[in-house]
N, C-alpha and C positions, 0 to 999 in steps of 0.2 A: 504492498501500501504505500511506500515512501514518507514515512514519519518522520519528522523530525522530531526527538523528542525531547523533551526540555526538562535537563538534568541541573543546570548550576542553583537555580534555584525553587525544589523544593517547595509545592503547596501543602497547606495543611487543610485543604480540603477532606474530606474521610469519602463513602461510597455512602453514611446515611443523611449525607446531606446534599444527595440528589433523590433523597425517598419520596419526594415531594413530586415525583414527576410524571405526569398520565398521558396518554397518547391524544395532540387536540392542544395541550399551551402551547403558548405564542412565546419566539424568542427570549419578548421582554419580558414579560415573566419568568423567563426561567435565565435571567440576568438580575434579578431581582434579586433571586436568593441566594443565587450563589456568584455572584459578579461575572467579567469579558469572558470568554475562554481564554486558551492559553495560544492559540493557533486553528486558524481557520484551513483546511484541509479536504474538502470538497471540490470537484468538480462541476457545475451544472446544477448539482443537491447541494444546498449547506451543510459541511458537516462540520463541525467543533466540537476542540477534542479540548476536556480540562484535565491535566492530568493529577494524578493525585499522589502519585508517588515515579520512585526509578522504574515502578515494573508495571503499575498498572495506570490505568488512564479511561477515562468515561468516554464516547464516542456521540454527539446527536446529530441525528439527521434532518432537516429541516426541508422538505421540497418546496412549500412557500416558508414565510419568516413565522407567520401565522398560526405555524400547525406542527406539532412533536410527531416523529413520524416512526422515530426510531431510538434507543438509546441504548449503549452497550457496551458495558466492565468490560475490558480487556486485561484478561491479568491471564495465571495461565489454563484459563477454564473459560475462556474469552464466553460471559453469560452476559444471553437480553436479556436487561429491566424492563425495558417495554415496547414493544411492536416485533420488527423484524422478522427472520428468518424466510 
């Protein structure tokens, strides 16, 4: 996927900080809860990366910024939080 992971300044975010996520939530609502993403990695579809620590991050996908399409925790298990598959 060609991600440049941000390891110099590790985030204080935890997986639990994203428990509010549900399909259809807007990008602005996400930013209000957890702040700006660390990177935008999508092309065509908006995909935002939130770094948790050195080996884990959250990917949020928006076809339109008005509605969350999917959220995925990337770690050793690559779990879908909402949507996806």
